[in-house]
N, C-alpha and C positions, 0 to 999 in steps of 0.2 A: 491248806485249801487253795492258795493262789499259785501253787508251783507251776501249773499248766497255763496260767493266764498269759496270753500273748496278744491281747487285743490292741495294744498300742502299735503293733506291726500290721494292722489291718491292710494298709495300702500295699505293703510288700507282699503280704499273703495273697491279696486279690490279684496283684500283677502276676504272681506265680501261677495262680489258679487259672487265669485267663489264657496262659500259654500251655496249659496241660491238656493236650488233645484227648487223652483217655477220660479225664474228668469231665470235659465238655460233652463228650459223647454220653457218659453216664447221666449227667444232669439233664440231657435232652429227653430222658425217659420219664421225667417228673410229670409232664403234661398227661401222658397216657396213663401213668400209674396212679395219679392223684386227682388232677384238676378235672378231667373229663368225667371220671367216675363220681366225684362229689356232685358235679352239676347234674348228672343223670339221676342219681338217687334222691337228691333234694327235690328235683322236679316232680318226682313220683309221690311226694308227701305234701298234700295241700296245706297242712298246718305247720310246715317247716319254719316259716318266718315267725309264726306265733310261738312256737316252741323255743326259738332263739330268745324272744322277749322274756319268756317264762324262765329260761335258764339264767339269763342276766339278772332277773329280779330275785331268784332264789339265792344266787351267789352274793348279790348286794345285801340281802337281808342277813345272810350268815356272817358276812364281814362286819356289818353294823352291830351284831350281837356276838362277836367271835368269842369273847371270854365266857359268856354264858353257855354257848354250845360246846366249847372245849371242856368245860367243867362237867357238863351233863354227859358228854361222850366218855370222859375218864371214869365217871361213876359206873357207867354201863360196862365198860371193859373190865373194871375191877370185879363187878358183880358176876361176870361170866368166867372169872378165873384167870384173866390176863393181867399183865403188869404194864404200866405206862411209865416211860422215862422222858423227862422234859430236857431238851438240849437248847441252850441259848446260841451256841456257836457250832461250827463244824468240828472243832476239836472235842467238844463235849459229846457230840453225837458219835464220833469215832470211838471215844473213850467208853461210852456206854456199850457199844457193840463188842469191843475188846473185853470188857469186864465179863460180859455174858459168856463169850467164847472161852475165855481162860477158866472161868468157874467150871465149865463142863468139859474142859480138856479138849476142845475142838482143834483138829488138825486141818480139816478141809471144810470149806463153806461153799455151798451152791447159791447162786444169786439169780433172781429174776431181774428183768430190765427195770432199772430205777434211776431216773435222772438225779434224784437226791443223792444217791450213793456216788454218782459222778461229781456232783457239786462239792461234796465233802472229801473227795479223793479217798474213799473208803478202801478200795483195793490196795492202794499203796500202804495204808495204815495196817491192813491185815498182813500183807507180805512182810512188812518191817517186824511184825510181831511173830513171824514164823508160821503164819496160818495161810493156807493156799486158797484163794478165792477162784471160783470157776463160774464164769458167765454162762448162763444156759439159754438165754435168748439167742437165736442163731446169728442175728446181726451183731449183737454185743460179743458173742463168742468169737466171731471173725475179727472184729477190731481189737479184741483182747490179744489174739494171736499176733496181731500186727503192732501192738503197742500204741494204738491211736485212741483219740477221743471220738465219740459219736459225731457224725456229720449231719445228723437229723435226729429229732427227739423221738420219732416213732419208727424210723428206718435208719438205724445207726450206720449201716454199710451201703447206703444208697449211692455212694461215690465210687463203688467198686464194680468190676465186671467178673464174670464167672472164671475167666482165665486167671485173674489175680487170686481169687479164692482157691482155685485148684493148686496154684503154686504154694500158697500158705499151708494148705492141708498136707501137701507132700513134704514140705519143710518140717512140719511139726509132728505129723502122725507117722513117725519113722518105724513104728512097730507093725505097720500094715504092709501088705504086699506092694512093693514099688512098681510093679507092672499092672496094678489095678486100673480100670478104666474110670476116669472122672470127667469125661467129656460132656456129660449132660447134667443140668442142674439137679435133677432128681437123685443122681448118684452122689453128688456133694451133700445133699440133704440127708440121704441114707447114712452116709459115713459119719456126719456130725451127730445124728441121732444115736448111732451105735457107740461112739466115743463118749457121749454125754450120759448115756444110760448108766454106765458103770459109775460115773461121778454122782449121779442122783442117789444110787443105792449105797454108796459109801460115805456120803456127806454127814457130818456131825450136826451142822446148823444150816438152815435155809433162810435166806434173806430175800424179801420182796419189797417193792415199793407199794404205793397205794394211790389209786386214782381218786378215791373218796374215803372219808371217815364219816360214818353215820351216827349222829348224836343220839338218835332215838333208840338204837340197839347196841351201840358200841362195836359196830361192824367195820372192818376194812374191806375195800373192794378193789380188785385188780381186773383190768380189761386187757386181754391178750388175744393173739391169733395162733398161739402155739400152746401145747400142753405143759410147757416148761414151768409156768407159774404155779400150776397145781402140784406138780411133782416136787417143786422146790419147797412148798409149804406143808405137804402132808407126809413126805417120806422121812425127813430128819426128825430127831427128837425135839429140836428147838426151832421154833419159827419166830423170826424177828421181822417186823414191819418197820420201814423207815418212811416217814411222811412229814410234810411241812404243815404248818399250822393252818394255812388257808384251805386245806383239803376237806375240812369238816363241812358237812351239810346237815340240815335239821332232821329230815325224815327219809324213810324208804321211798315214799312217793316222790320226794324231790329228786332222789337219785334216778328213779325210773324215767323222769322227764328229761333230765340232763343226758342220760344214756341214749336217748333217741336222737340227739343232735351230735353226740360225741363221735360215734363210729362213722356216721354219714359225713361229717366234716373231715375226719382223719383219713379214712381209707376208702370212702365211697361204699361202705357196707351198711345195710340196715341195722345190723348188730354184729359185734365182734364174735369170733368163734367161741371164745371163753369169756364169761363174765362171772367172776368167782367172789362170793361173799364169805368172809371168815369172821367168826365171833368166838374168841377165846380158844383155849386148848381143847384137846380131846376129852370128851365126857365119858362116864361109864356107859358101856354099851356101844360106843362109836367104833366102827370097824377100822378106822385109821385116823390120822391126824397127829399133831405134835403133842408132846407132854407139857411143853411150856409155850406160852404165847406172849411175846413182848412187842410193844409198840414204842418206837423212839420218835418223838415229835420235835421237829426242828424249827427254830425261829430263824436264826442266821440273817438278821436284818429285815425280816418281813414285817415285824410289828412296827418298825420305824416308818414303814410305808403307809400305815393306817392313818387316815385323816389328812393325807397329803395329795398332791396332784397325781401321785402314782398309785393310789389305792386301787383303781380300776384294774391294774395289772394283776392283782391278786385274784381276780375272777378267772384267770386262765385255767383251762382244763387240759392243757398239754395235748391238743389234737394235731398241731403242726400245720393247720390249714394256712396260717399266715405265711409261713415260709414256702409252702407248696405253690402259692400264688405270687410270690415276691420276685420281681425281675432281677433284683440284685442277688438274691440267694441263687436263683437259676444260673446266673453268670459265674459266680465264684464258689458255690458250694458252702458247706457248713464250717469246714476247718479254717477258712479265712477269718471267721469271727473270733477265733482265738480262745474260746472257752466252751463250756458245755451247752450253752443256750445260743443257737444261731438264729438268723433271720430277724424279722421285725420284733418278735417277742423277746429275743435275746438282746436286741438293741435297746429295749426298755428295761428288762429285768436285770441284765448284767450290771449296768451302772448302779442300779439300786442295791445290789448285793455286794459288789466289790469296789464300788466307787467310780465316779465319773473321771477321776484322774487316771484310772487303769482302763476304763472301757469307754472313754469319751468319743473315740472314733466311731463307735457303732451307731449311735443315733444319726450320724452324718451319712451312713451307708444306706440311704433311702432316696427314692425319687419322689416320695410323697404322692404316689399315684392313688393311694387309698384302697388298693385291692385287699390288703391285709384286713382292714377294718370291715370291708364289705362282706368278707366270708367268715369272720370270727363268729363262732357259735354262741358266744356270750357278749358279743358286740363291744369289745374292748376298743377304745379310741386310740389305737396305737400311733397314728401319725401325730396326733395332738401331744401325746406324751413324749415322742421323740423331739418335737419342737421344744417342749419344756426342758429336756436334757441339753439341747443345743444352747438354750438361754443360760442355763447354769454353767455350762462349759465356757461360754463367752464371759459371764460375770466373774468367773474365777481365773480368767486370763489363761485358760488351758488350751484354747484354740491358737493356731499359729498367728504370729504377729501380722503376717501379710493378710490373713483373713480379717483380723480385727481392724486393721487400718483400712482395708477395702470397704468393710461395712460402715466404718465411721465416715469415710469419704462419700459413700452413697447416702448415708443418713443426713449429711450436711445439705445435699441437694433435695432430698425427700421432704425435709422440713420447710423448704422454700419452693412451693409449687410452680410459681412463674419461672424461677431460675431452672427448675427441673425440666419443665417443658422446653425451654429455650435450649438447654444443654443436650437433651435427647434428640431434638430436631436437628441440631448442628451435627451431632455424632452420627446420626443415621444418614444425613445427607452426604457427609464425607465418606462413610463406608460404602454407600450406594454408588457414589461417583468412582471411587478407586476400584470397586469390585465389579464395575459394569461390564467388563469384557469376559472375565472367567465366571462370574456369578457366585464366587465363593473365595474364601481366603484359606490358604494352607498354613499361614502363620500370621500372628497378630501380636503386637506389643501387649503385655499384661494378660494374654490369653493363651499362653503356651501350653498349659495343662489341658485345655480344650483341643487346640489344633494339633497336639501331638498324636491324638487318636482319631480325629474327625475334622472335616472341613467346617469352616464357619460361613454359613450362607450370607451373601451380600443382601442388605435390606432392600425390600421392595415396597413402594408405597409410603404412606405416612406412618407416624407412630401409632401405637394402639389408642392412645388418648385422642389423637387427632381424628382417627377413623371413627372412634366412638362419638366424638362431638359432631362429626359430619352426619353420622347415622341418625342422631337425635335432633337434627335440624339446627345445629349451632348452639343448642342449650348446654 
């Protein structure tokens, strides 16, 4: 599972990303593609904020009674003719998939977009077993051709431009006319559709993720904007759903409420193009559908989050709004985060799943501006949980020694208010005097990481505390 984890190199990854002109141009499209659309569609729905509260409460209730709803959901799946496989770890989940594929002699597997399959490195496990996985979501298909991880949880190839995609298609689709015109995005889409259509028809097994598992009916729900999800689950003889334990919700009514904030938060749509409900295998008289329906339910560290400071993270419905609005994500893209979950949600979830020792840099990749929490459709307090991870990193002495000593130095003064005020007045006075001519410093002792990339303004006026005291009339 952790073969692709490179989070400890976040600083190096970020530096490389900042120098990548093509990436910077691609990331500049995020505002038009996500932020503005979300704001516009949310403004048209007067009850949007009330729906966010309702979605939060539904998820909280489900998490507080998770065992009961998972048991109820399993009963309903079994009654509908499906089979449930419980997996504690990534290896167990991959093993369950491989067991099913081997039993039916599968050679080719089509996959709908699934972050859980990325989390457990399912494609690598299938390939090692001699089974060919084919990603059918257009973005996932493109990054599979490139051998990359997704750079966004709903737009995996947001970091690429059309020229790069054309180059990859010409490199891989060697059976097609080398003189074909691929200068327009619609031509790229048409080519991908034609190549993938043959894969859909020949696949032995179809694998999808699940946005929700409905305890009331034993149903799995996928939300997509392409028809690939439906083709993946109805054409092959076997349909495998991979989902994590926190995806369960109590009722169909609950799902209908959450869906009203999901697409609006994710892509600025009132509703996604496809919202597909699947309950069991094909029944007598059904015109299509799989002969077998399996659901693999993954824990992989999530149950350990229950009852902790990080339980609220399990409310996440994977809309991507937090990263769409995150200035750090905008600057460096998703690959800098080093694993499958980028942005603010990844900064909280990744340390929970793979350990703060491997992903401790990520909670520090935040300005704490609060934009992520302000747009989260289920109101997850992401900045607060990033602070919790910073505390744990500090407690375990995983942060650099310079950081720990610097905080200890600051803490000495912070515990002594009179000394703190005296020291800050003296420091500000000295900086104001030395910087009086240029108005800023291009280098400062102990501040090289700041002045390497930006000037340090010379202080003007008194300290914040002095100004606050003066404003309140000396109180």
